[in-house]
N, C-alpha and C positions, 0 to 999 in steps of 0.2 A: 714821372718818375718813379715808374717800378723800378728803376734800377736803383735809384737812390738809396734807398732803402728799401728796396725791395729787400733793401738793405735789409733785411730781417727779412726777407723770404727766407725760410729757414736755410737755404742753402744760401741764400745771401748772406746771410750772418756769417759766413767762412771769410767773406772779405769784404770790404765794407760793399760787400758782395752784399753786405746785406743794410738796407735803409731803414729808418726809422720814420713811425708815424707819429709826428710831433703836434702836439696842441697847437693851432694857431688861429689867426679870424678868418682864414679861408676854410672852406668846405670841401668835405672828400672830393665834390666833383671838379671843384676847381684846382684841386692840385695840380702842380707841375708833374711829371713824372721824369723817369730817370731809369737806366740801367746798369748801374757800375754798384749800387752797394744793394741791398737786397730787396725793401719795399718802399717803399715812397715817405722822403721827406719833404715835409713842407715847409717851404721858405716862410720865416716869421716876416708879419708885414713890416715895413719900414716905421721908423720910430714916428711918435704924433707928437703933437705940442703937450700931451699929457704925459706922455713916458720919455719925452727926450731930455730932460733933465737928469733922469734916471739914468739912461743910458749914455748920456755924457760924462758920468760920475764914476759908471762903472769903467769907461775907455780909459779914463784918466787916472784909475785908480786900480783895484782888485782884478780887474779885468783887462789888464793891459795889453795892447798886440803883443810886446817883449813876451809877456808872461804866457800867453797861449804860444807864442811860436818857440817858449824852452821846454826841453826835453822832460819828461817825467823824471823826479828825482830818481830813479831808481839807474836811470838811463845816464847819470852825470859821470860816474866813476868806472865805465866799463868800457872796454875794448870791442871792437867788432869781432864778429864769429867768422872766420874764412870758410866756413860750411854751410853758411846759411843760404839757403837757395836764393837767385838772382829775383829781381822784380818779376821776368817774364813768367818765372816757374812758378812765383807767387801768384800772379795773376790767373795762369791756367790752373791753378791748384782751386783757387777760389770760385772759379767759374766751374768746375766739374764738381765742388760741393753743392752749387746752388742747384745740381740735377737730381741732388740726393729726396729721399723720402721722408715723411716723419719716422717710419720703420728704421730706415737708415740711421737715424738720428740715436734714437733710441738704444739701436744695438752696439752706437759706440759708445754711449751711458754706460750702458750694462760690462763693457768690456773695460771701458776706462775704472769702473769701480772694483771690478775682480785684480785689476793689476794695482789699484791704490791700496786694494785690502793689505798685500804683499809689501809694497814698498809707497807708506805713504808721500815721500818726498820725491815721486818720480815727475819730474818736470813735464814729459810728455805725455805721460796720463792725465795729468793736473790740467793741462791746454785742451786733450782731446776732449773731457769731460766738460770743460767749460765752453769749450766750442758746441758741444752737442748740446749743451741746457738752453746756450742763446739761440741755437737754430730753433730750439723747443719752445723758444719765448721765455723760459725762466731765467730772464736777466738778473735776477737777485741772487738767487742759486749759483749763477756762473761767477759773481763778482769775484766771491772769496778764492775761487779756484785759480783766476786770474792772478789775482795779489799774491799767492801762495806761488804759482809758478813763475812770475816776475822775481821774489825774491833768491830763486836758484839759476833763473837763465834771465841776466839782467841784460844780454845783448842780443837778444831773440828778436827781431824786427815783426815776425808775425805774433808775439805777444802783444806787442805794444798794440799794434795794428787790428786784433781782436778783439782785445779790453777796450781800445776805444771805440769801435762799433758798439759794441755792449753798453759802454757809456753812454753813447748816443741815444741808445733806445731807453735807457734811464733818465733821458734829459739831463744828464751831467755834463753839458757842452765844457765847460773848461778844463773837467777832468780828461774828457775827451780829445779836445785839442791838444791837452799836453801828451799823452800819449802816441797821440798821431806822430807829434813833433818828436817822440823816442824812435817812432817807426821810421821815420826818414832820416833820421840820424845816421842809424844802420844801414838804409836802403835810400841812399838820395835819391832813384830815380826810380820811387814806388809813388805811378803817379795815383793810384787808388787812396795812399794814406793823404797824400796833399788834396785830393776831392775829400774826403773824411775830414780832414782841419777846414775846410772852407766851410762844409756844410757845419761844422761847431762854430763857426764863428757867425754864420748867417743868424743861427740861433741867438747869438747873442747881440744881433742886430751892428757886428761888425762888419759891416760889408765892403768897407774897401780893403780891410785886412783880407776878405777872405776873395775878394776879387784876384789878388795876390797868389794865392795859394790855386785858384782855379787856371790860371795863366801859367803857374808851375807845370799842373798836370798836363795843358794845352802844350807846351813847350814839349814835354817827354812823347806825347801823343796828340799830334794835328787835329787827328780825326776822333776826338774823346768827346761824343756827343753832350755825355751829361755834364761834363764840365763847362763845354762852352755856353749850354742851357744854363746852369746856373751861374756863370760869371754876367751871362746877360742879364739875367734877373737882379743881381747885385747891383750891375751898372743902372738897371733902371731903380735903385731905389736912391741913389743919389742924383738922379736927372741926369745921367750920361745917355740921354736917349740915343744919338745916332752909335755911340758902341752899343747900346742895348739890343736894338733892331739889329743890327750886322750879326750881331753872335745868335740871336735867337733865332733871325732868317737861317743861318748856317745850321744851327741843332735841328730845325725840322727839315733841312735837307739831308742831314744824315738820320734820323730819327723823327719819322713821320708825328709821333704823340708829342714832339716839343711844340708843334703846330699849338697846340692849347696855350703853352707858355707865350709862344709870339701874340695871339690875340689879345692876351692878358695883361701882359707885361710891357708888350711893346708899344703901347699907347702915353707912357707916362708913370711920372711917380705914385698918383692916385689909383694906380691899378695894383701897384704893389701893398699900399694901405688896404685895399679892401674895396675901394672905394666903387670900382665898376657896375654896372646895374645889367 
């Protein structure tokens, strides 16, 4: 899943174009890979008897699905920006940014700093500096700029999307889910935002809710290999093995790297729990 958070492959950052390297029970070698976000996001293991109680409590309380699907607070009273790029344009821009180098991101950072010295409240410069820092893996430095930019542009879907990706990288999954919800509020056909929200839910063991988001992404793009692969992994986590194998087999046809996920997660829930040898 180098795509998933390739998510984080510098360029990936630009769009769940970047992915996260999340700590889980799986090893680096066993990680599923995906090409939508920019580095690799590691799905968390399915709940075990030891974690089941805590997971259930979270699902019924502070991390309810309804809360995860609610847009970030900044998005609740804003109206859509008619000049915002379309989902297709945003996706193309994210793909282009993935091709940039560290030198390119440092240039963007310097350019944004110059602009912000003149106008500290320039939302475009704040977003550019935040994205540059995210792509350089300076996630903590990027966070305050995303927050400041959102105070000035509450209806910018790109801001919510990129802020969500940055939060994935910082393992702030609930916040990431809310920001991806803000992105889809203003750009309801953004497949990568649904994908990002699904990844955030996976990291919180909300596999059934994640299936819903991956399905939304696949409805928008039926050949979205990363979403198909991650939906398959999510299905496997709650023993929907027929659906899991179907998705993982299709993902492997679309992206050969997904064959690893098919071998690992296509055999049952124990695989998701890290029980395979």
